[in-house]
N, C-alpha and C positions, 0 to 999 in steps of 0.2 A: 504494500500500500504506500502511496506517495502523498505528498501534500500539494501536488499540482492541481490546477483547475480541471474541471471536467469539460470536455468539448463534445457536443452532440453533433454528429454529421447527418443525422436523419432530420427530416422536416418535422417540426414540433407544431401540433395543432393547439394544445393548451398545456398549462402547467398549473398545478394546484397542490396545496398542502392538506394532508389528512392524518389523523391518528390511527395507528394500528390497534384494532380491538380484538378481544377474545372471541373465538368461534369454536365451541366444542373443545377438542384437544389441540387446536391449531390457532391461527390468527388470520385476520383479513383486513383489507383496506377497501372501503366503499368507494365506488365510482358511479357516475350517472349511467343509466341504462343505455343511453345512446352510444356508449363506448363498448358494449358487449361485442365480443369477437375481435376487438382491436388489440394490437400489440401495445404494451406499456412498459415503462421502466419503473422499478420501485427502488429507491435509494434510501437505505436506513442510516440515519445520522447518529453520531456518538452523542451521548448526553453530556 
């Protein structure tokens, strides 16, 4: 892992912040229904 900036080379449609929530024995991040089936990046930040 480095301290360099992240550079996205894909075209980004939107960017938003959400909290990861518990979901049974796992976790999830909610997203609007209009993005079902779309590819997404999830970046977990250090606290």
